[in-house]
C-alpha positions, 0 to 999 in steps of 0.5 A: 530464532526469528519472529514470524509475522503471520498476515492475511488479506483480511487485515487490510481494507479491500481498496487499501494501497500496500507495499510489497517488499520483495518479489512474489512468484506465482504460477501465472505472474511475477509481482515486482516490489512496489505499491499495490492495491490489496485486491491485486496481490495473491494470497501467497504474498500475504501468507509469506509476510511480503506485504506491509501497510504504508506509513500514514501521510504526515500533516493535514491536507488543509495545511497544504499551500498552493504554490502556483495559481490558487483556485478561484472562488466565486463571490 
């Protein structure tokens, strides 16, 4: 017997980007797998466990080096 993951929309922030793992069919639309904002997906996608949180971005944005022209600072 497999484990069932119960999820609901309230587990995610309203503007959070999540991953839809497989197609979700609703009477008005078909949602393809991919990245969506939580508010764009129907409750059925969450209820069926088709949505998962994206992994955190590794590294610190302050560590990103500009490879081309770095922004100029005024002196």
